[in-house]
N, C-alpha and C positions, 0 to 999 in steps of 0.2 A: 904541457900534459898537466900537470897542474893547476893550470887555469880552468881546461878544463874539468879537468876533480871537483873543484872547486863549485864555476858553475850545474854540471850535474848537483849535488847536493843541495846548491841551493831551487835546482824544480824538484828534486823529492822531498824540501822540506814543506817546498811547496803542495806537495798533487795529496791533501785534503782538504786544508783550503778551496783546487780547483773543484776537489772530489765533492766540496760539500755546497759551492754554485753551483757546481753543476747539478746538483739531487731541486738545488732550490728554482733553478732556470725549467730543468722538467715539472715541479712542482706549481711553478704557477703559468709557466710554455702549455702546458698537455694539456689539464683541463681547457687551459681557452682553444684551444685547436681547435679539442672533440666537441667543445658548443660554435665554435665559428662555422663544421664544417652538422651539425646536426643537424645549427642553422638555417646552414643554405639549403641544405635535403629541402624541412618542411619550409621554405618560397616555394620549391623547386614544384614539393607534391600540392603545395594551397591553388595553385594554377590551374589543378585538374580536378579541385576542389571545390562546391557551391557557393557561393560566394559568403564573406563576414567577414566579422572585425577584424584588423589587421593586427598579427599573434606578433608579442617581442619574443625575446629570448628565453630559454629555460620555463616558462611562468605559462609560457602564450598569453590569452584569456582570459584568466586566474584574476588580474586586480579592476577587470572591467567587467567580472561576468558581475552581476546581483547579488546576493545571498540572502537575498525576501524573494522568495516568489518571483523566480528568475525566468519561467513557464513565462513572464506575462514580457518582459522588455523578449523573451525570443519568439512572444508572436508579433510583436514590433520589430524584430530586424529584419525579420520573412514584409513586409515592408515597406520598409527600408530598401533591403535588392531586388525585390517586388521579385520574390526566390524563394517559391512555396518547401526547398529543403538548406538550411544555417550551418554552415560551417565554423565552430566555437574548438578551440584549440585546450587541452587539458593539461598543459607542456609538450610534451611534443605528439603525441598523442591526438589526432583529428575525430571531433562527436559531432558528428550528424541529429543536427532536432529538422526531425519531421515537421509540417507545421500543417499541414493538405492530404486530411485522408485517403484521395487518388493516390498518390505516392507513398507514402506508408505500405497501403493494402496491395503494390505493386509486387516493394520487399517484401513484406512479411506474413505476407498471405499466401500472391502467388510465384515465389521464390522462397517460397518457407527453405527448403534445401541447402536454401544459403549462409539467406539471414537469420536463423534459429540461432547460436550458438553466444555468447557472450565475452566482451573485451575483457582486460585482467584488472579485477577492482583492488587498490591500494590498499584500501582505506579497510569499508567493507566486506575484504576478502582476505587477503594475510593478516590484516589488524583486528582482524573478529573472528582470527581463526574458520573463519566457513568458502574459503575458497575452492574445498570438494566437499565441502558438507553441507553448504544450502542452492537449494536447486538456483534462487535470485542468482547466485554467483557460479552456479558450472555452469563449464562451454558443455555443450550439446553433444550429448555422446551415454556410452550406455551406463554411465553409472548416473548421470540425469535421470536417461528413462526409467531405470532403477524408481528411482525416488517421485517419480512421476504414474509411475501405475499405484505406487504403496499410497499415494494419496490418493488415488483415484478407487480403491479398492472401501474410504472414508466417503468421499464429496464427487466426485464418480455418478454419472447419465446414470448405470447400471440400482443402481444405488441407493441414487437419494429421498429415493421414494418413501423405504421405511424408514427415512426420522422424520414424518409427515405426525402422527399422534406428534410424536413431543416438542415440534417445531407451532403446531395448533394448542397446545396446549402451555406453551412457555405464552407464546402470544394474546394468551383468555388472564395468564397471570398481565403479562402487561398491563395490558389497560383496566384495570381494578390497583395496579397501581397508578395509572396519569390521570383515575379515577380520585382519588383519596388522595395524594401527593405530587400536583398537577408541580410543585415549585421545585420539585428533584427530579424533571420526566430522563433529562440527557439521562444522570443514573440511573435511573431507570433502565430506559432502555441498554445502554454499555452491558446492565445486569441480563436483559432477557439474553442480548446474543451470546454474552459472554458463559452465559449457560447452557445454549442451545448447543456450539460446541462442543464445552466441556461436558456432556453428554456422551458425544456420537468421541472424540477423543480418548476418555479416560472412566467415564462409566460415571460419573454422578455430574447429578445440576448444583446449580448454582441459586443457593435462596434468598441471598440478603445482597442488598446492594452497598456497595465499595468492597466487594471478595475481593480479598489480598489476593486471588489466583488471578486476576483478572485484572489488575491494579497493574503486574507486571507482565501481562501480556500485551498491556498498553502500553508501558513500560519501553517494550521493546524492542516491536514496532517503529519507536519514533528511528533505531536505527536502518528504514528505511532510506531517511534522510542523506544518510552517507555517501548511498549511486547517485546527490546529486550532480552535477561536472561544477564545478569551481569555488565546491560547501569547504574543503577541507587544500592545502595549500602541497599536503602529502600525494594526492593525486598529478598537480601535477610537476611535483620537486619526490620521486619516490622513493631514495635514500634517504632523506630526513626521517622515516620510521623506520631505518634501522639506526639509528642514535641514541646511545645511551639515555637509560631512564634519567642520570641527574642531569644531562645536558638538552635533551627537551624528553621531557615528560609523560608527555598523552598519546600516540601511540601503544607508552607498559601499561597507560592507563583504563584505556584502551581493553586492554585484552585481557587484562588480570577482571575486566567487570565485563565478557561475551565469555570466557570461562566460564569463571560464579554462575553465568542467564541458564547455561550447557550444562551446570551439575545439576538449576534447578529444573530445570527442563527431562534433566534423564531420571532423575528418579521418580516424576513424573507420573512420566511412563512406567515406571516400572512397580508404581502405586497402583494407579490405572491397570498395570493389565493381570491384577487382581479385584479386580469390581466383579463383580456381579452378572454384571450386563454385558452384552459386548461392543468392546469399541475398537478401535482406533490402536490403542495402546499394543491389546493383546497379539496383535498383527506385528507392531515394532518389534516388540520382546521379539516377536518370533525369527522374523530377517536376520533380528541376529547371531542368529545360527543358521541361518538356511542362509542368506543370503553376506552376509559378513556383516555386516551394517554396525560400526566406531558409535561407541556413543554420542561425538558430536553430529555423526547422524544425524538418532533416536532422538538428540534435543530439536538441531532443526527443523526436521520434520516435522518435533510437536509444536518447537512455536511459533514455524508456520501457521499450523492449520489452524487454532485460536488464534495468535497473532491477527491474523488476516479476517479467519471471522468476526472477530468483533469488533479491530474496528474500521471496516471496510463497510458491516453491513452496519452496523452503532453511527457510523459517518454518514450512509444515503437512511439512513427512518433522521433523522437529526434536519439532514437536507425538504423529505421532504417536507417535515413537518415546518420550515419555516417557511417553503412555498405555500404549506394552505394557508402561514400566517395569512403571504405578500396577496397571492393571488387567490383570492375569496369567489369569485368567480368559479376557477376553472370547481377549487371544491362540491360549489352551491349542483355543479356538474356532479358531480361522482355521488351525489346523497340520490338526485335523483335517478342514475343507472340504481343504483341499491336497492332504493326503496319501490320500482320497478320492478326489478328481478329475486330479489331477496325478501323484501321486508324493513316488515323493525317488528315481527314473532318473535325471529332465532337471527344467530349472524353468518355472516358469508360460511361455504365448508368448499371444500377440493372440487366436489361437483359445482357449482361456478361459478371459477375459470372463465370457464368459454362463452358463456353468457357474460362477459361486464371486458367488454371491450379496451371503455370507457379505463377502467384501472387499471388495467396491464399498459396501455396507451399513457397515465399520469404518473407512472411508476420508469417505465422509459423514458418519460422525459425528464421524471426525479434525475437519471442517473444520465443523462445527459448534459444536463440546465448546468448540474455541480458535478462534474467527475472527479470521484477524491484521489485518482493519480491521473497526476499528470507531465507523463517527463517521457522522455526516450521519442516513442510518438509524443508531442507535445499535442497533452488531452486537451489542456486549457484552448490555444487556438482551431485540432482540429472540428471539436464542436459548439462551436464559436462561429463556423466560417458562415456567410451571412449567405453564397454561394450556396449552403446546404442546410441554413435553416436561418429562415428572413429575423432578423428583430431577436440576436442568440440569448438579451435579457430576456425574454420576458417568457418565463413559465406558461407554455399553450400544447395539453398533452395531445390536440390536436393534431401537429406533428404525424403523432403514429396509428392515425385514426384509416380505414377506406383507404392502405396505402400510404407509402411518403410522399409530403408533402415534392418533393426535391432528391434526382434520381440518386443512390447508397450502396457502397461495395456491397451492402450484406441486406439480410433481410429482417437485423433489426433493428439496422436505422442509425445505431450508433454503434459502438467501440473502450464503453467501460468498460470491459474484462479486458482485454489489448487485442491484439494476433495472432497471427498464423500457431504456430506450435508448441511458444510458452503459454498460449492462451494461462490467463485463468483456469487453475482447477480445481475452484469452489464456484465455480461459474452459474449451476446446477443446484447448490442447494442454495448460493445464497438468491437467486430469483426466486427459487417456490416462498421461501423466507418471507422473502419483499414482500408475496403476495399476498400472504394467507393472511399477517401482519398490516400492512398499509391497508387492507380493503377492510381488517376488521373495525381497524382507528377509524376512518373513513366510517362506519355505518354506525364502529361506535357515539364518534362526539361530533360538534360542531366544536373544529380547532382557532384559535383566534388568538392575536397576540394581546402579550399580558398587559396588565393595568400599573402605572406610577401611581406615585400616592395622593391625585388631585381623581385617581379613576378613570379616564383618561387612556385607552390602548398606547402603549410607549410605536414610536417610529422603527420598526426595521431595516438595516443595513442587507439590501440581496448581494453585497462585492463584503460583509465582516468576514473574511476565514482564516480560521490560522497559517502558521506560514510554511507550516508542513509538508512534503508531501504528500499524504494520505492528506487533503487535508479536509478540515472540519466546521461549522460555522460557530462562529466565537459564542460565546455564553448567552442568548436571548433571554425573556420571558414567551409566555405564551399558557395558555389557561386550555382546556381537554373540557368540556361542557358537553355531559350525556343527551343526546338525541327526549330523549324521553326518558316520565319517569315506570318504565315500561325495558328498555333496555340496560335501563342504571339498575334494575333487577338482576336481571338475567348475566349484567357484566357478573355479578355477584354471587348470582351461582355456577353462571362457568367457570369462573378462577375456584370455586369449593368442589367441581368435579374435578378439574384439571389437575387440583391439589393431589388429590385420593391417584387418582391412575398416576404422577411419573415417581409419587412413593418410596418405585425401587431402584431411579434414583437418586435414592438421599444419602449423606454420609455426608463425611467432613476429610476436606483432606492431611494432613499429617508435613506436609515438608510445607520447610517455608524456607522464606532464604536465607537466615541463618541457622538453620539445621544442615543446611550445605554445606553452609562456608568453614 
């Protein structure tokens, strides 16, 4: 019995060691087993999905997805696999990239009741405090519908006509800025687009280049890159976002930066609600009481309005200017139409729109030629597919004249504003603004490439675009030459009158990033 007791004591003494060994085995084998089971499920599901590169355990295709302009690589993958749809693995989650208009139209237009929601975004959603507050991240449901309805009160089809005077007046001011200071045309375009959205957003115009509000809006819009698959490892391995800041500081830095932005845009809306003119902010602040909007909702709705309006509109105008510099034959045809319909004794107005089919086609072609948003439905591939758009890199407005050259799922002949129920809310405002601005610039100027130090026109690269998901041309030089002295006089006099009409929107915001910190 003594021997048995001694043996029992030995086992008792060894129990802590055995427990530690067991815990170590579980700590090592448990995650490994889970990873093995998950990977087996991925490989089983992969057989049912469209083709794509082979995923690795845990990270999927993270390390094989290019981090710069991945939409170009996705187009190539579509050719490689002979499939209009390609599957990429964001960790354990499949991402289907559609490179063909007919496939994506079947899914997002015809079956919008199924495919109108959003996947869970780790970075743009959780880490930026926007999973429930931002339309981009919201699942399709009542909360999304509320945000959509509120946005439509500012930029929907039924209300945009009341913004025509503001857009027309600001386009006159823009023409003056381009004539007097062509070297800063990019900043002038940004001021124009910021001012239009600012007036309808919170009741004041932007009267100077490089306004802080516009720069904050452009900085905020850089966050759209967070939705690009393969850009951030946290999307592939979500638990990395839960690590403490001392071990992995990026998630906490993103969150703190976003919360500061949200405070800024909320304060901007509260200030805008006190403005003289009717504006979007007044409705947002009222909706906090009526619909239970949180400050985060107000911030995201305000930021999306100005961010989307500033970045996408200015990018489209800059793309158009680049196209006019590189494809003068299209510009000549536009000038011929304007001279025939409008003449040179007055500038274009809203009543001319139906009589300027080439101008409208030129706008559609600019939106098709270099669409500024390129993912989910891979717009880069869709708008360059030679089946619908032969010689896709040639800027040719005739594609959109007298009916479309090739069959297309919608009457517009492009999808620059998206698909289905999540189509860009600001489309009516953007199209209206692009018409009056582009028709005025074409009426006013010969748009030509800038000159080098020797007085020669600088060569321009039509593929030199920024790497952001909301892409725009990289900086280039352009000249804006008034088409006659009479037109130059009209540019000056119209801008003077426009500034008088815009006087009720005058004022300076007191909200700064420093004031909300």
